[in-house]
N, CA and C atoms as an extended XYZ file, in Angstrom:
252
Properties=species:S:1:pos:R:3:atomname:S:1:resname:S:1:resid:I:1 pbc="F F F"
N        67.542       64.502       83.131 N   MET     1
C        68.312       64.036       81.845 CA  MET     1
C        68.810       65.535       80.913 C   MET     1
N        68.409       66.154       81.748 N   SER     2
C        68.811       67.480       81.609 CA  SER     2
C        69.961       67.927       81.769 C   SER     2
N        70.623       67.620       82.690 N   LYS     3
C        71.466       68.038       83.857 CA  LYS     3
C        72.662       66.919       82.784 C   LYS     3
N        72.730       65.540       82.065 N   SER     4
C        73.946       65.622       81.289 CA  SER     4
C        73.419       66.362       79.586 C   SER     4
N        72.317       66.086       79.050 N   LYS     5
C        71.895       66.865       78.304 CA  LYS     5
C        72.586       68.825       78.618 C   LYS     5
N        73.301       68.892       79.216 N   PHE     6
C        74.232       70.472       79.624 CA  PHE     6
C        75.572       70.053       79.740 C   PHE     6
N        75.767       69.393       80.053 N   VAL     7
C        77.234       68.280       80.038 CA  VAL     7
C        77.736       68.158       79.086 C   VAL     7
N        77.045       67.054       77.494 N   ILE     8
C        77.109       67.240       76.470 CA  ILE     8
C        77.109       67.910       75.650 C   ILE     8
N        76.309       68.998       76.232 N   ASP     9
C        76.246       70.298       74.670 CA  ASP     9
C        77.256       71.478       74.770 C   ASP     9
N        77.937       71.321       76.098 N   LYS    10
C        78.968       71.517       76.546 CA  LYS    10
C        79.844       71.703       75.967 C   LYS    10
N        80.139       69.872       76.283 N   LEU    11
C        81.227       69.411       75.526 CA  LEU    11
C        81.469       69.760       74.098 C   LEU    11
N        80.229       69.197       73.304 N   ALA    12
C        80.167       69.725       72.105 CA  ALA    12
C        80.486       71.363       71.649 C   ALA    12
N        80.053       72.010       72.276 N   LYS    13
C        80.810       73.426       72.210 CA  LYS    13
C        82.069       73.596       71.915 C   LYS    13
N        82.113       72.945       72.694 N   LEU    14
C        84.366       73.120       72.994 CA  LEU    14
C        84.909       71.782       71.699 C   LEU    14
N        84.236       70.829       71.378 N   PHE    15
C        84.534       70.456       69.887 CA  PHE    15
C        83.972       71.317       68.834 C   PHE    15
N        83.251       72.425       68.430 N   GLU    16
C        82.941       73.385       67.992 CA  GLU    16
C        83.970       74.675       68.193 C   GLU    16
N        84.525       74.283       68.640 N   GLN    17
C        86.035       76.294       68.982 CA  GLN    17
C        87.006       75.263       68.800 C   GLN    17
N        87.271       73.516       68.446 N   GLY    18
C        88.746       73.699       68.109 CA  GLY    18
C        89.289       73.170       69.235 C   GLY    18
N        88.716       73.453       70.129 N   LEU    19
C        89.980       72.968       71.452 CA  LEU    19
C        90.305       71.369       71.528 C   LEU    19
N        91.252       70.777       70.777 N   VAL    20
C        91.219       69.788       70.911 CA  VAL    20
C        92.587       69.344       71.715 C   VAL    20
N        93.984       69.397       72.236 N   SER    21
C        94.554       69.298       72.631 CA  SER    21
C        94.492       68.829       74.217 C   SER    21
N        94.315       67.236       74.486 N   TYR    22
C        93.691       67.242       76.084 CA  TYR    22
C        94.128       68.427       77.358 C   TYR    22
N        94.757       68.866       77.797 N   LYS    23
C        94.966       70.306       78.292 CA  LYS    23
C        93.927       71.116       78.337 C   LYS    23
N        93.511       71.431       77.113 N   ASP    24
C        92.456       72.338       77.334 CA  ASP    24
C        91.485       71.626       77.447 C   ASP    24
N        91.059       70.209       77.209 N   LEU    25
C        89.347       70.007       76.660 CA  LEU    25
C        89.639       69.746       78.765 C   LEU    25
N        90.667       68.534       79.477 N   SER    26
C        90.775       68.618       80.773 CA  SER    26
C        90.017       69.869       81.806 C   SER    26
N        90.995       71.420       80.577 N   SER    27
C        90.808       72.600       81.777 CA  SER    27
C        89.353       72.695       81.824 C   SER    27
N        89.157       72.938       80.946 N   GLU    28
C        87.888       72.976       80.241 CA  GLU    28
C        86.828       72.130       81.112 C   GLU    28
N        86.803       70.800       81.068 N   ILE    29
C        85.704       69.876       81.774 CA  ILE    29
C        85.473       70.546       83.153 C   ILE    29
N        86.646       70.633       83.617 N   LEU    30
C        86.756       70.871       85.599 CA  LEU    30
C        87.151       72.389       85.450 C   LEU    30
N        86.665       73.006       84.542 N   ASN    31
C        85.507       74.510       84.646 CA  ASN    31
C        84.335       74.326       84.876 C   ASN    31
N        83.815       73.052       84.398 N   ILE    32
C        82.414       73.155       83.840 CA  ILE    32
C        81.942       72.672       85.489 C   ILE    32
N        82.707       71.169       85.710 N   LEU    33
C        82.034       70.871       86.611 CA  LEU    33
C        82.647       71.435       88.149 C   LEU    33
N        83.635       73.067       88.372 N   ARG    34
C        83.571       73.496       89.127 CA  ARG    34
C        81.933       74.924       89.489 C   ARG    34
N        81.542       74.992       87.895 N   SER    35
C        80.520       76.052       88.211 CA  SER    35
C        79.400       75.369       88.611 C   SER    35
N        79.346       74.062       88.290 N   LYS    36
C        78.052       73.415       88.256 CA  LYS    36
C        77.905       73.436       89.564 C   LYS    36
N        78.804       72.988       90.236 N   ARG    37
C        79.097       72.547       91.573 CA  ARG    37
C        78.861       73.360       92.591 C   ARG    37
N        79.448       74.887       91.913 N   ASP    38
C        78.910       76.607       92.745 CA  ASP    38
C        77.986       76.850       92.228 C   ASP    38
N        76.516       76.681       91.895 N   GLU    39
C        76.035       76.618       91.487 CA  GLU    39
C        75.065       76.235       92.696 C   GLU    39
N        75.381       74.967       92.807 N   VAL    40
C        75.027       73.970       93.413 CA  VAL    40
C        74.918       74.673       95.039 C   VAL    40
N        76.599       75.003       95.532 N   VAL    41
C        76.073       74.989       96.589 CA  VAL    41
C        74.987       76.643       97.027 C   VAL    41
N        75.441       77.796       96.308 N   PHE    42
C        74.117       78.604       96.444 CA  PHE    42
C        73.054       78.528       96.135 C   PHE    42
N        72.925       77.419       95.497 N   LYS    43
C        71.175       77.097       95.029 CA  LYS    43
C        70.202       77.090       96.583 C   LYS    43
N        71.802       75.747       97.447 N   MET    44
C        71.470       75.480       98.435 CA  MET    44
C        71.678       76.290      100.092 C   MET    44
N        72.213       77.369       99.480 N   GLN    45
C        72.010       78.990      100.740 CA  GLN    45
C        73.461       78.348      101.802 C   GLN    45
N        74.399       77.648      101.225 N   LEU    46
C        75.257       77.045      102.618 CA  LEU    46
C        75.779       78.211      103.116 C   LEU    46
N        76.156       78.924      102.087 N   THR    47
C        77.524       80.561      102.407 CA  THR    47
C        77.235       81.337      101.471 C   THR    47
N        77.931       82.141      101.880 N   SER    48
C        77.636       83.538      100.230 CA  SER    48
C        78.409       83.344       99.341 C   SER    48
N        78.596       83.632       98.596 N   LYS    49
C        79.761       83.624       97.689 CA  LYS    49
C        80.790       84.772       98.012 C   LYS    49
N        80.965       85.880       98.290 N   GLU    50
C        82.065       86.462       99.887 CA  GLU    50
C        82.812       85.162      100.228 C   GLU    50
N        81.924       84.285      101.364 N   GLU    51
C        82.632       83.774      102.335 CA  GLU    51
C        83.098       82.163      101.540 C   GLU    51
N        82.716       81.971      100.476 N   THR    52
C        82.920       80.816       99.812 CA  THR    52
C        84.219       81.247       99.404 C   THR    52
N        84.241       81.844       98.484 N   GLU    53
C        85.964       82.781       98.102 CA  GLU    53
C        87.089       82.681       99.191 C   GLU    53
N        86.578       83.552      100.022 N   ILE    54
C        87.666       83.499      101.129 CA  ILE    54
C        88.077       81.561      101.885 C   ILE    54
N        87.146       80.895      101.806 N   LEU    55
C        87.079       79.709      102.747 CA  LEU    55
C        88.448       79.025      101.507 C   LEU    55
N        87.949       79.483      100.114 N   THR    56
C        88.779       78.393       98.949 CA  THR    56
C        89.763       79.741       98.663 C   THR    56
N        90.166       80.219       99.482 N   LYS    57
C        91.344       80.994       99.901 CA  LYS    57
C        92.739       80.484      100.759 C   LYS    57
N        91.653       80.717      101.665 N   ARG    58
C        91.970       79.787      103.165 CA  ARG    58
C        92.763       78.616      103.044 C   ARG    58
N        91.848       77.245      102.569 N   ILE    59
C        92.694       75.684      101.538 CA  ILE    59
C        93.023       76.258      101.000 C   ILE    59
N        93.614       77.026       99.890 N   GLU    60
C        94.211       76.848       99.234 CA  GLU    60
C        95.939       77.681       99.654 C   GLU    60
N        96.028       78.428      100.489 N   LYS    61
C        96.758       78.343      100.798 CA  LYS    61
C        97.703       77.497      102.510 C   LYS    61
N        96.864       76.837      102.892 N   LEU    62
C        97.006       75.975      104.140 CA  LEU    62
C        97.309       74.495      103.070 C   LEU    62
N        97.005       74.212      102.004 N   GLU    63
C        97.454       73.591      101.204 CA  GLU    63
C        99.296       74.225      100.688 C   GLU    63
N        99.457       74.436      100.084 N   GLN    64
C       100.519       74.987      100.107 CA  GLN    64
C       101.303       74.959      101.814 C   GLN    64
N       101.542       75.328      102.192 N   LYS    65
C       101.795       74.838      103.256 CA  LYS    65
C       102.063       73.397      103.325 C   LYS    65
N       101.070       72.933      103.850 N   ILE    66
C       101.373       71.323      103.893 CA  ILE    66
C       102.282       71.072      102.649 C   ILE    66
N       102.320       71.469      101.404 N   GLU    67
C       103.572       71.281      100.945 CA  GLU    67
C       104.669       72.044      101.253 C   GLU    67
N       104.573       72.386      101.566 N   LYS    68
C       106.070       73.575      101.904 CA  LYS    68
C       106.489       72.329      102.798 C   LYS    68
N       106.078       71.679      103.774 N   LEU    69
C       106.150       71.551      105.229 CA  LEU    69
C       106.644       69.852      104.548 C   LEU    69
N       105.535       69.286      103.702 N   ALA    70
C       106.132       67.601      103.602 CA  ALA    70
C       107.492       67.467      102.310 C   ALA    70
N       107.367       68.809      101.713 N   ASN    71
C       108.686       68.792      100.713 CA  ASN    71
C       110.006       68.888      101.913 C   ASN    71
N       109.896       69.960      103.035 N   LYS    72
C       111.277       69.791      104.435 CA  LYS    72
C       111.273       68.237      104.487 C   LYS    72
N       110.420       67.843      104.615 N   LYS    73
C       111.012       66.441      105.443 CA  LYS    73
C       111.358       65.845      105.076 C   LYS    73
N       110.937       65.778      103.468 N   PHE    74
C       111.885       64.848      102.893 CA  PHE    74
C       113.232       65.441      102.498 C   PHE    74
N       113.549       66.949      102.695 N   ARG    75
C       114.632       67.401      102.456 CA  ARG    75
C       115.596       67.004      103.389 C   ARG    75
N       115.327       66.858      104.737 N   LYS    76
C       115.832       66.953      106.016 CA  LYS    76
C       116.982       65.857      105.737 C   LYS    76
N       118.151       65.923      106.074 N   LYS    77
C       119.315       64.994      106.554 CA  LYS    77
C       119.669       64.193      107.524 C   LYS    77
N       119.411       62.967      107.717 N   PHE    78
C       119.757       62.350      108.887 CA  PHE    78
C       121.111       62.173      109.102 C   PHE    78
N       121.267       62.446      110.321 N   LYS    79
C       122.876       62.289      110.914 CA  LYS    79
C       123.030       61.232      111.853 C   LYS    79
N       124.310       60.513      110.860 N   LYS    80
C       124.602       59.235      110.942 CA  LYS    80
C       124.907       58.963      113.383 C   LYS    80
N       124.490       57.995      113.596 N   ALA    81
C       124.495       58.229      115.107 CA  ALA    81
C       126.015       57.532      115.092 C   ALA    81
N       127.169       58.003      115.912 N   LYS    82
C       128.610       57.734      116.483 CA  LYS    82
C       128.626       56.290      116.616 C   LYS    82
N       129.444       55.566      116.112 N   LYS    83
C       129.649       54.317      116.738 CA  LYS    83
C       130.844       53.982      117.691 C   LYS    83
N       130.621       53.605      118.889 N   SER    84
C       131.070       53.463      120.202 CA  SER    84
C       132.071       52.344      119.948 C   SER    84
């Protein structure tokens, strides 16, 4: 019950501050969820904060490389075979 109360309290504060636009609201909700996720990971003592930050940066770089490769794949022009 306390976890749901925490989320509801955060949402109530957002409405009080006047964050009405959908983008602002969605970004704030994502930030709240990320912070809760980080708290759980740190409580479980899986990795230190520095290690987690390094790993997230690595993942972001790899995702960017994957996106670039996917874009190159779609941009390739196919050569037509010569008819004999």
